VEXDRENTOR-168106 format. One record per residue (C-alpha): residue in three letters; x negated, z negated, y. Coordinates in nm, 2 decimals. Last residue first. Layout:
VEXDRENTOR-168106
<r><code>ala</code><u>X</u><w>Z</w><v>Y</v></r>
...
END
This chain:
VEXDRENTOR-168106
<r><code>unk</code><u>-26.82</u><w>-4.37</w><v>11.28</v></r>
<r><code>unk</code><u>-26.48</u><w>-4.15</w><v>11.39</v></r>
<r><code>unk</code><u>-26.32</u><w>-4.48</w><v>11.47</v></r>
<r><code>unk</code><u>-26.60</u><w>-4.58</w><v>11.70</v></r>
<r><code>unk</code><u>-26.55</u><w>-4.27</w><v>11.84</v></r>
<r><code>unk</code><u>-26.18</u><w>-4.22</w><v>11.87</v></r>
<r><code>unk</code><u>-26.22</u><w>-4.60</w><v>12.05</v></r>
<r><code>unk</code><u>-26.48</u><w>-4.50</w><v>12.29</v></r>
<r><code>unk</code><u>-26.24</u><w>-4.19</w><v>12.40</v></r>
<r><code>unk</code><u>-25.94</u><w>-4.44</w><v>12.44</v></r>
<r><code>unk</code><u>-26.15</u><w>-4.67</w><v>12.67</v></r>
<r><code>unk</code><u>-26.25</u><w>-4.36</w><v>12.87</v></r>
<r><code>unk</code><u>-25.97</u><w>-4.20</w><v>12.97</v></r>
<r><code>unk</code><u>-25.83</u><w>-3.94</w><v>12.72</v></r>
<r><code>unk</code><u>-25.54</u><w>-4.01</w><v>12.48</v></r>
<r><code>unk</code><u>-25.25</u><w>-4.17</w><v>12.71</v></r>
<r><code>unk</code><u>-25.37</u><w>-4.07</w><v>13.09</v></r>
<r><code>unk</code><u>-25.42</u><w>-3.72</w><v>12.90</v></r>
<r><code>unk</code><u>-25.07</u><w>-3.66</w><v>12.78</v></r>
<r><code>unk</code><u>-24.96</u><w>-3.53</w><v>13.14</v></r>
<r><code>unk</code><u>-25.21</u><w>-3.26</w><v>13.08</v></r>
<r><code>unk</code><u>-25.52</u><w>-3.11</w><v>13.26</v></r>
<r><code>unk</code><u>-25.68</u><w>-3.44</w><v>13.43</v></r>
<r><code>unk</code><u>-26.05</u><w>-3.46</w><v>13.43</v></r>
<r><code>unk</code><u>-26.28</u><w>-3.78</w><v>13.39</v></r>
<r><code>unk</code><u>-25.98</u><w>-4.06</w><v>13.32</v></r>
<r><code>unk</code><u>-26.11</u><w>-4.37</w><v>13.39</v></r>
<r><code>unk</code><u>-25.88</u><w>-4.69</w><v>13.44</v></r>
<r><code>unk</code><u>-25.89</u><w>-4.78</w><v>13.09</v></r>
<r><code>unk</code><u>-26.27</u><w>-4.75</w><v>13.10</v></r>
<r><code>unk</code><u>-26.29</u><w>-5.05</w><v>13.37</v></r>
<r><code>unk</code><u>-26.50</u><w>-4.96</w><v>13.67</v></r>
<r><code>unk</code><u>-26.67</u><w>-4.60</w><v>13.72</v></r>
<r><code>unk</code><u>-26.60</u><w>-4.26</w><v>13.68</v></r>
<r><code>unk</code><u>-26.26</u><w>-4.19</w><v>13.82</v></r>
<r><code>unk</code><u>-26.16</u><w>-3.82</w><v>13.83</v></r>
<r><code>unk</code><u>-25.83</u><w>-3.89</w><v>13.80</v></r>
<r><code>unk</code><u>-25.76</u><w>-4.29</w><v>13.76</v></r>
<r><code>unk</code><u>-25.62</u><w>-4.35</w><v>14.08</v></r>
<r><code>unk</code><u>-25.35</u><w>-4.07</w><v>14.06</v></r>
<r><code>unk</code><u>-25.20</u><w>-4.28</w><v>13.76</v></r>
<r><code>unk</code><u>-25.18</u><w>-4.58</w><v>13.92</v></r>
<r><code>unk</code><u>-25.01</u><w>-4.39</w><v>14.23</v></r>
<r><code>unk</code><u>-24.75</u><w>-4.25</w><v>14.03</v></r>
<r><code>unk</code><u>-24.63</u><w>-4.55</w><v>13.80</v></r>
<r><code>unk</code><u>-24.55</u><w>-4.67</w><v>14.22</v></r>
<r><code>unk</code><u>-24.68</u><w>-5.05</w><v>14.17</v></r>
<r><code>unk</code><u>-24.98</u><w>-5.00</w><v>14.39</v></r>
<r><code>unk</code><u>-24.70</u><w>-4.90</w><v>14.67</v></r>
<r><code>unk</code><u>-24.55</u><w>-5.25</w><v>14.70</v></r>
<r><code>unk</code><u>-24.88</u><w>-5.42</w><v>14.67</v></r>
<r><code>unk</code><u>-25.03</u><w>-5.25</w><v>14.97</v></r>
<r><code>unk</code><u>-24.72</u><w>-5.27</w><v>15.21</v></r>
<r><code>unk</code><u>-24.74</u><w>-5.64</w><v>15.14</v></r>
<r><code>unk</code><u>-25.06</u><w>-5.72</w><v>15.21</v></r>
<r><code>unk</code><u>-25.04</u><w>-5.50</w><v>15.54</v></r>
<r><code>unk</code><u>-24.75</u><w>-5.69</w><v>15.60</v></r>
<r><code>unk</code><u>-24.98</u><w>-6.02</w><v>15.54</v></r>
<r><code>unk</code><u>-25.28</u><w>-5.94</w><v>15.71</v></r>
<r><code>unk</code><u>-25.45</u><w>-6.30</w><v>15.72</v></r>
<r><code>unk</code><u>-25.54</u><w>-6.18</w><v>15.32</v></r>
<r><code>unk</code><u>-25.78</u><w>-5.95</w><v>15.44</v></r>
<r><code>unk</code><u>-26.02</u><w>-6.20</w><v>15.57</v></r>
<r><code>unk</code><u>-26.31</u><w>-5.95</w><v>15.67</v></r>
<r><code>unk</code><u>-26.56</u><w>-6.08</w><v>15.49</v></r>
<r><code>unk</code><u>-26.34</u><w>-6.27</w><v>15.23</v></r>
<r><code>unk</code><u>-26.23</u><w>-5.90</w><v>15.13</v></r>
<r><code>unk</code><u>-26.60</u><w>-5.70</w><v>15.20</v></r>
<r><code>unk</code><u>-26.68</u><w>-5.61</w><v>14.81</v></r>
<r><code>unk</code><u>-26.67</u><w>-5.26</w><v>14.95</v></r>
<r><code>unk</code><u>-26.33</u><w>-5.19</w><v>14.85</v></r>
<r><code>unk</code><u>-26.09</u><w>-5.30</w><v>14.61</v></r>
<r><code>unk</code><u>-25.97</u><w>-5.66</w><v>14.79</v></r>
<r><code>unk</code><u>-25.65</u><w>-5.56</w><v>14.77</v></r>
<r><code>unk</code><u>-25.64</u><w>-5.52</w><v>15.16</v></r>
<r><code>unk</code><u>-25.96</u><w>-5.30</w><v>15.15</v></r>
<r><code>unk</code><u>-25.74</u><w>-5.03</w><v>14.88</v></r>
<r><code>unk</code><u>-25.41</u><w>-5.06</w><v>15.08</v></r>
<r><code>unk</code><u>-25.62</u><w>-4.96</w><v>15.39</v></r>
<r><code>unk</code><u>-25.86</u><w>-4.64</w><v>15.20</v></r>
<r><code>unk</code><u>-25.66</u><w>-4.54</w><v>14.92</v></r>
<r><code>unk</code><u>-25.33</u><w>-4.65</w><v>15.08</v></r>
<r><code>unk</code><u>-25.36</u><w>-4.46</w><v>15.43</v></r>
<r><code>unk</code><u>-25.33</u><w>-4.08</w><v>15.29</v></r>
<r><code>unk</code><u>-25.04</u><w>-4.15</w><v>15.05</v></r>
<r><code>unk</code><u>-24.84</u><w>-4.40</w><v>15.34</v></r>
<r><code>unk</code><u>-24.84</u><w>-4.07</w><v>15.55</v></r>
<r><code>unk</code><u>-24.76</u><w>-3.84</w><v>15.28</v></r>
<r><code>unk</code><u>-24.44</u><w>-4.02</w><v>15.27</v></r>
<r><code>unk</code><u>-24.24</u><w>-4.32</w><v>15.17</v></r>
<r><code>unk</code><u>-23.92</u><w>-4.39</w><v>15.36</v></r>
<r><code>unk</code><u>-23.79</u><w>-4.63</w><v>15.60</v></r>
<r><code>unk</code><u>-24.05</u><w>-4.55</w><v>15.86</v></r>
<r><code>unk</code><u>-24.31</u><w>-4.35</w><v>15.88</v></r>
<r><code>unk</code><u>-24.55</u><w>-4.62</w><v>15.77</v></r>
<r><code>unk</code><u>-24.34</u><w>-4.76</w><v>15.54</v></r>
<r><code>unk</code><u>-24.13</u><w>-5.09</w><v>15.52</v></r>
<r><code>unk</code><u>-24.15</u><w>-5.10</w><v>15.92</v></r>
<r><code>unk</code><u>-24.10</u><w>-5.35</w><v>16.14</v></r>
<r><code>unk</code><u>-24.40</u><w>-5.59</w><v>16.03</v></r>
<r><code>unk</code><u>-24.56</u><w>-5.29</w><v>15.87</v></r>
<r><code>unk</code><u>-24.62</u><w>-5.13</w><v>16.21</v></r>
<r><code>unk</code><u>-24.81</u><w>-5.48</w><v>16.37</v></r>
<r><code>unk</code><u>-24.98</u><w>-5.53</w><v>16.01</v></r>
<r><code>unk</code><u>-25.15</u><w>-5.16</w><v>16.08</v></r>
<r><code>unk</code><u>-25.27</u><w>-5.23</w><v>16.40</v></r>
<r><code>unk</code><u>-25.40</u><w>-5.51</w><v>16.28</v></r>
<r><code>unk</code><u>-25.57</u><w>-5.36</w><v>15.99</v></r>
<r><code>unk</code><u>-25.72</u><w>-5.09</w><v>16.23</v></r>
<r><code>unk</code><u>-25.86</u><w>-5.36</w><v>16.49</v></r>
<r><code>unk</code><u>-26.00</u><w>-5.52</w><v>16.20</v></r>
<r><code>unk</code><u>-26.18</u><w>-5.20</w><v>16.12</v></r>
<r><code>unk</code><u>-26.31</u><w>-5.17</w><v>16.47</v></r>
<r><code>unk</code><u>-26.44</u><w>-5.54</w><v>16.45</v></r>
<r><code>unk</code><u>-26.65</u><w>-5.49</w><v>16.13</v></r>
<r><code>unk</code><u>-26.81</u><w>-5.16</w><v>16.26</v></r>
<r><code>unk</code><u>-26.93</u><w>-5.33</w><v>16.61</v></r>
<r><code>unk</code><u>-27.05</u><w>-5.62</w><v>16.36</v></r>
<r><code>unk</code><u>-27.20</u><w>-5.43</w><v>16.08</v></r>
<r><code>unk</code><u>-27.35</u><w>-5.18</w><v>16.34</v></r>
<r><code>unk</code><u>-27.52</u><w>-5.51</w><v>16.57</v></r>
<r><code>unk</code><u>-27.62</u><w>-5.72</w><v>16.30</v></r>
<r><code>unk</code><u>-27.85</u><w>-5.51</w><v>16.06</v></r>
<r><code>unk</code><u>-27.89</u><w>-5.47</w><v>15.72</v></r>
<r><code>unk</code><u>-28.13</u><w>-5.28</w><v>15.56</v></r>
<r><code>unk</code><u>-28.08</u><w>-4.97</w><v>15.29</v></r>
<r><code>unk</code><u>-27.79</u><w>-4.87</w><v>15.39</v></r>
<r><code>unk</code><u>-27.49</u><w>-4.90</w><v>15.15</v></r>
<r><code>unk</code><u>-27.28</u><w>-5.19</w><v>15.17</v></r>
<r><code>unk</code><u>-27.24</u><w>-5.29</w><v>15.48</v></r>
<r><code>unk</code><u>-27.36</u><w>-5.00</w><v>15.71</v></r>
<r><code>unk</code><u>-27.23</u><w>-4.74</w><v>15.51</v></r>
<r><code>unk</code><u>-26.94</u><w>-4.94</w><v>15.43</v></r>
<r><code>unk</code><u>-26.83</u><w>-5.02</w><v>15.80</v></r>
<r><code>unk</code><u>-26.94</u><w>-4.65</w><v>15.96</v></r>
<r><code>unk</code><u>-26.91</u><w>-4.37</w><v>15.72</v></r>
<r><code>unk</code><u>-26.62</u><w>-4.55</w><v>15.51</v></r>
<r><code>unk</code><u>-26.43</u><w>-4.78</w><v>15.80</v></r>
<r><code>unk</code><u>-26.49</u><w>-4.58</w><v>16.08</v></r>
<r><code>unk</code><u>-26.45</u><w>-4.25</w><v>15.93</v></r>
<r><code>unk</code><u>-26.08</u><w>-4.37</w><v>15.87</v></r>
<r><code>unk</code><u>-25.96</u><w>-4.39</w><v>16.17</v></r>
<r><code>unk</code><u>-25.94</u><w>-4.02</w><v>16.26</v></r>
<r><code>unk</code><u>-25.79</u><w>-3.89</w><v>15.92</v></r>
<r><code>unk</code><u>-25.60</u><w>-4.19</w><v>15.91</v></r>
<r><code>unk</code><u>-25.43</u><w>-4.15</w><v>16.27</v></r>
<r><code>unk</code><u>-25.30</u><w>-3.79</w><v>16.13</v></r>
<r><code>unk</code><u>-25.12</u><w>-3.91</w><v>15.85</v></r>
<r><code>unk</code><u>-25.00</u><w>-4.17</w><v>16.09</v></r>
<r><code>unk</code><u>-24.90</u><w>-3.93</w><v>16.37</v></r>
<r><code>unk</code><u>-24.78</u><w>-3.69</w><v>16.07</v></r>
<r><code>unk</code><u>-24.52</u><w>-3.98</w><v>15.95</v></r>
<r><code>unk</code><u>-24.40</u><w>-4.05</w><v>16.28</v></r>
<r><code>unk</code><u>-24.33</u><w>-3.72</w><v>16.41</v></r>
<r><code>unk</code><u>-24.13</u><w>-3.65</w><v>16.07</v></r>
<r><code>unk</code><u>-23.92</u><w>-3.95</w><v>16.12</v></r>
<r><code>unk</code><u>-23.86</u><w>-3.90</w><v>16.46</v></r>
<r><code>unk</code><u>-23.70</u><w>-3.57</w><v>16.42</v></r>
<r><code>unk</code><u>-23.75</u><w>-3.31</w><v>16.10</v></r>
<r><code>unk</code><u>-23.80</u><w>-3.22</w><v>15.74</v></r>
<r><code>unk</code><u>-23.93</u><w>-3.58</w><v>15.65</v></r>
<r><code>unk</code><u>-24.23</u><w>-3.57</w><v>15.45</v></r>
<r><code>unk</code><u>-24.23</u><w>-3.65</w><v>15.06</v></r>
<r><code>unk</code><u>-24.11</u><w>-3.37</w><v>14.96</v></r>
<r><code>unk</code><u>-24.06</u><w>-2.98</w><v>15.04</v></r>
<r><code>unk</code><u>-24.29</u><w>-2.84</w><v>14.78</v></r>
<r><code>unk</code><u>-24.48</u><w>-2.64</w><v>14.94</v></r>
<r><code>unk</code><u>-24.43</u><w>-2.81</w><v>15.26</v></r>
<r><code>unk</code><u>-24.58</u><w>-3.16</w><v>15.14</v></r>
<r><code>unk</code><u>-24.82</u><w>-2.99</w><v>14.91</v></r>
<r><code>unk</code><u>-25.00</u><w>-2.82</w><v>15.26</v></r>
<r><code>unk</code><u>-24.95</u><w>-3.17</w><v>15.44</v></r>
<r><code>unk</code><u>-25.12</u><w>-3.36</w><v>15.18</v></r>
<r><code>unk</code><u>-25.39</u><w>-3.10</w><v>15.13</v></r>
<r><code>unk</code><u>-25.47</u><w>-3.06</w><v>15.51</v></r>
<r><code>unk</code><u>-25.48</u><w>-3.45</w><v>15.49</v></r>
<r><code>unk</code><u>-25.77</u><w>-3.46</w><v>15.24</v></r>
<r><code>unk</code><u>-25.96</u><w>-3.18</w><v>15.43</v></r>
<r><code>unk</code><u>-25.99</u><w>-2.82</w><v>15.17</v></r>
<r><code>unk</code><u>-25.71</u><w>-2.60</w><v>15.10</v></r>
<r><code>unk</code><u>-25.80</u><w>-2.25</w><v>14.91</v></r>
<r><code>unk</code><u>-25.50</u><w>-2.06</w><v>14.89</v></r>
<r><code>unk</code><u>-25.44</u><w>-1.75</w><v>14.57</v></r>
<r><code>unk</code><u>-25.40</u><w>-1.39</w><v>14.76</v></r>
<r><code>unk</code><u>-25.12</u><w>-1.40</w><v>14.63</v></r>
<r><code>unk</code><u>-24.99</u><w>-1.76</w><v>14.55</v></r>
<r><code>unk</code><u>-24.94</u><w>-1.96</w><v>14.25</v></r>
<r><code>unk</code><u>-25.38</u><w>-1.98</w><v>14.22</v></r>
<r><code>unk</code><u>-25.36</u><w>-2.26</w><v>14.48</v></r>
<r><code>unk</code><u>-25.72</u><w>-2.36</w><v>14.48</v></r>
<r><code>unk</code><u>-25.76</u><w>-2.76</w><v>14.62</v></r>
<r><code>unk</code><u>-26.07</u><w>-2.91</w><v>14.78</v></r>
<r><code>unk</code><u>-26.12</u><w>-3.30</w><v>14.74</v></r>
<r><code>unk</code><u>-26.41</u><w>-3.33</w><v>14.79</v></r>
<r><code>unk</code><u>-26.67</u><w>-3.21</w><v>15.10</v></r>
<r><code>unk</code><u>-26.88</u><w>-2.90</w><v>15.06</v></r>
<r><code>unk</code><u>-26.77</u><w>-2.82</w><v>15.42</v></r>
<r><code>unk</code><u>-26.75</u><w>-2.43</w><v>15.33</v></r>
<r><code>unk</code><u>-26.47</u><w>-2.59</w><v>15.07</v></r>
<r><code>unk</code><u>-26.35</u><w>-2.32</w><v>14.82</v></r>
<r><code>unk</code><u>-26.63</u><w>-2.13</w><v>14.83</v></r>
<r><code>unk</code><u>-26.89</u><w>-2.44</w><v>14.86</v></r>
<r><code>unk</code><u>-26.72</u><w>-2.53</w><v>14.55</v></r>
<r><code>unk</code><u>-26.81</u><w>-2.21</w><v>14.36</v></r>
<r><code>unk</code><u>-27.15</u><w>-2.16</w><v>14.53</v></r>
<r><code>unk</code><u>-27.26</u><w>-2.52</w><v>14.44</v></r>
<r><code>unk</code><u>-27.32</u><w>-2.80</w><v>14.73</v></r>
<r><code>unk</code><u>-27.07</u><w>-3.02</w><v>14.58</v></r>
<r><code>unk</code><u>-27.20</u><w>-3.03</w><v>14.26</v></r>
<r><code>unk</code><u>-27.51</u><w>-3.25</w><v>14.47</v></r>
<r><code>unk</code><u>-27.61</u><w>-3.46</w><v>14.15</v></r>
<r><code>unk</code><u>-27.40</u><w>-3.80</w><v>14.32</v></r>
<r><code>unk</code><u>-27.09</u><w>-3.52</w><v>14.41</v></r>
<r><code>unk</code><u>-27.01</u><w>-3.52</w><v>14.08</v></r>
<r><code>unk</code><u>-26.73</u><w>-3.30</w><v>14.13</v></r>
<r><code>unk</code><u>-26.49</u><w>-3.35</w><v>13.84</v></r>
<r><code>unk</code><u>-26.19</u><w>-3.11</w><v>13.76</v></r>
<r><code>unk</code><u>-25.85</u><w>-3.19</w><v>13.79</v></r>
<r><code>unk</code><u>-25.58</u><w>-2.91</w><v>13.61</v></r>
<r><code>unk</code><u>-25.25</u><w>-2.91</w><v>13.81</v></r>
<r><code>unk</code><u>-24.92</u><w>-2.95</w><v>13.72</v></r>
<r><code>unk</code><u>-24.75</u><w>-2.91</w><v>14.09</v></r>
<r><code>unk</code><u>-24.51</u><w>-2.62</w><v>14.00</v></r>
<r><code>unk</code><u>-24.31</u><w>-2.83</w><v>13.75</v></r>
<r><code>unk</code><u>-24.14</u><w>-3.03</w><v>14.08</v></r>
<r><code>unk</code><u>-23.96</u><w>-3.33</w><v>13.87</v></r>
<r><code>unk</code><u>-24.04</u><w>-3.61</w><v>14.12</v></r>
<r><code>unk</code><u>-24.26</u><w>-3.73</w><v>13.92</v></r>
<r><code>unk</code><u>-24.48</u><w>-3.42</w><v>13.90</v></r>
<r><code>unk</code><u>-24.44</u><w>-3.43</w><v>14.29</v></r>
<r><code>unk</code><u>-24.58</u><w>-3.82</w><v>14.30</v></r>
<r><code>unk</code><u>-24.88</u><w>-3.70</w><v>14.03</v></r>
<r><code>unk</code><u>-24.97</u><w>-3.44</w><v>14.28</v></r>
<r><code>unk</code><u>-24.98</u><w>-3.68</w><v>14.59</v></r>
<r><code>unk</code><u>-25.16</u><w>-3.95</w><v>14.36</v></r>
<r><code>unk</code><u>-25.42</u><w>-3.70</w><v>14.27</v></r>
<r><code>unk</code><u>-25.46</u><w>-3.58</w><v>14.67</v></r>
<r><code>unk</code><u>-25.47</u><w>-3.88</w><v>14.81</v></r>
<r><code>unk</code><u>-25.74</u><w>-4.07</w><v>14.50</v></r>
<r><code>unk</code><u>-26.01</u><w>-3.80</w><v>14.67</v></r>
<r><code>unk</code><u>-26.01</u><w>-3.95</w><v>14.97</v></r>
<r><code>unk</code><u>-26.05</u><w>-4.26</w><v>14.84</v></r>
<r><code>unk</code><u>-26.32</u><w>-4.17</w><v>14.64</v></r>
<r><code>unk</code><u>-26.19</u><w>-4.03</w><v>14.29</v></r>
<r><code>unk</code><u>-26.40</u><w>-3.76</w><v>14.27</v></r>
<r><code>unk</code><u>-26.24</u><w>-3.37</w><v>14.28</v></r>
<r><code>unk</code><u>-26.20</u><w>-3.02</w><v>14.21</v></r>
<r><code>unk</code><u>-25.81</u><w>-2.94</w><v>14.20</v></r>
<r><code>unk</code><u>-25.67</u><w>-2.67</w><v>14.05</v></r>
<r><code>unk</code><u>-25.30</u><w>-2.60</w><v>14.14</v></r>
<r><code>unk</code><u>-25.12</u><w>-2.34</w><v>13.91</v></r>
<r><code>unk</code><u>-25.22</u><w>-2.44</w><v>13.60</v></r>
<r><code>unk</code><u>-25.40</u><w>-2.33</w><v>13.31</v></r>
<r><code>unk</code><u>-25.78</u><w>-2.42</w><v>13.40</v></r>
<r><code>unk</code><u>-26.04</u><w>-2.26</w><v>13.63</v></r>
<r><code>unk</code><u>-26.44</u><w>-2.38</w><v>13.62</v></r>
<r><code>unk</code><u>-26.60</u><w>-2.36</w><v>13.90</v></r>
<r><code>unk</code><u>-26.91</u><w>-2.14</w><v>13.90</v></r>
<r><code>unk</code><u>-27.23</u><w>-2.28</w><v>14.03</v></r>
<r><code>unk</code><u>-27.51</u><w>-2.11</w><v>14.16</v></r>
<r><code>unk</code><u>-27.73</u><w>-2.30</w><v>14.40</v></r>
<r><code>unk</code><u>-27.77</u><w>-2.49</w><v>14.79</v></r>
<r><code>unk</code><u>-27.47</u><w>-2.36</w><v>14.85</v></r>
<r><code>unk</code><u>-27.40</u><w>-2.37</w><v>15.22</v></r>
<r><code>unk</code><u>-27.43</u><w>-2.65</w><v>15.53</v></r>
<r><code>unk</code><u>-27.70</u><w>-2.80</w><v>15.71</v></r>
<r><code>unk</code><u>-27.84</u><w>-3.15</w><v>15.83</v></r>
<r><code>unk</code><u>-27.83</u><w>-3.30</w><v>15.44</v></r>
<r><code>unk</code><u>-27.68</u><w>-3.62</w><v>15.26</v></r>
<r><code>unk</code><u>-27.68</u><w>-3.55</w><v>14.86</v></r>
<r><code>unk</code><u>-28.04</u><w>-3.75</w><v>14.80</v></r>
<r><code>unk</code><u>-28.01</u><w>-3.98</w><v>15.05</v></r>
<r><code>unk</code><u>-27.68</u><w>-4.11</w><v>15.00</v></r>
<r><code>unk</code><u>-27.76</u><w>-4.49</w><v>14.91</v></r>
<r><code>unk</code><u>-28.01</u><w>-4.53</w><v>15.18</v></r>
<r><code>unk</code><u>-28.05</u><w>-4.17</w><v>15.40</v></r>
<r><code>unk</code><u>-28.35</u><w>-4.26</w><v>15.55</v></r>
<r><code>unk</code><u>-28.59</u><w>-4.10</w><v>15.26</v></r>
<r><code>unk</code><u>-28.49</u><w>-3.75</w><v>15.40</v></r>
<r><code>unk</code><u>-28.62</u><w>-3.78</w><v>15.76</v></r>
<r><code>unk</code><u>-28.46</u><w>-3.48</w><v>15.95</v></r>
<r><code>unk</code><u>-28.61</u><w>-3.44</w><v>16.28</v></r>
<r><code>unk</code><u>-28.46</u><w>-3.56</w><v>16.61</v></r>
<r><code>unk</code><u>-28.63</u><w>-3.39</w><v>16.96</v></r>
<r><code>unk</code><u>-28.68</u><w>-3.65</w><v>17.21</v></r>
<r><code>unk</code><u>-28.76</u><w>-3.92</w><v>16.96</v></r>
<r><code>unk</code><u>-28.50</u><w>-4.22</w><v>16.96</v></r>
<r><code>unk</code><u>-28.65</u><w>-4.54</w><v>17.06</v></r>
<r><code>unk</code><u>-28.55</u><w>-4.76</w><v>16.79</v></r>
<r><code>unk</code><u>-28.54</u><w>-5.14</w><v>16.93</v></r>
<r><code>unk</code><u>-28.73</u><w>-5.38</w><v>16.68</v></r>
<r><code>unk</code><u>-29.00</u><w>-5.47</w><v>16.92</v></r>
<r><code>unk</code><u>-28.84</u><w>-5.48</w><v>17.20</v></r>
<r><code>unk</code><u>-28.67</u><w>-5.70</w><v>17.14</v></r>
<r><code>unk</code><u>-28.26</u><w>-5.74</w><v>17.05</v></r>
END
């Protein structure tokens, strides 16, 4: 790196709004609401406010898995929070998540009603509430929780680090891309070695550890994240590939991935979810077909 292109930090940092790349309009260095906006509330016990980013997919997959296991109390309304429009800074959303990040959950089945924010906390809350997808005790529980928190600590390198500099930054620079690519490949190797000896991350049982990791590392392994499969040589991680494909085959995962999605194949977009029948009636391809037939 030459002196001409070396950045020298100022003594006092100031916010340059134009420097944020793709998300410049929604990133800011302060917290709190920017406008009044009441959140909608549906009829079900659980109200989810989210978007189908990897963190959002964790919550919807978890809820769909609980419903598949027969827990009627896991019925939920999933409301779209459009982060590109700054809806996460509305007063109602900030009341549920002061960090202004999706997903956020409101449990109305308890008194007083309980807010839960941070995707890992939502998974743990729901696992304990329903007694599912987390071993009750022993080594399997410890392993599952370790891999859950491993994901929470590791994914920022994949998303905010590699994903930002490789896909979203307004300019491409060798150093940050190389630095984060190296870390992401190390993480994939960590997972690959674990999965060489275990069917799932926690051991023999599918758990919230897998639900947390799959939307990030499963999507990366399947070539569905940042268009980086060739760059990162994801096919070399054979055990990670096996795990990613096995989880993708789960019907609850395929349903959960569609909820609050607003991009890609119209058949995979279910902007809001209020009933199980919405998957058959209200994905974007079904709505478009109905609109065309009405014309």
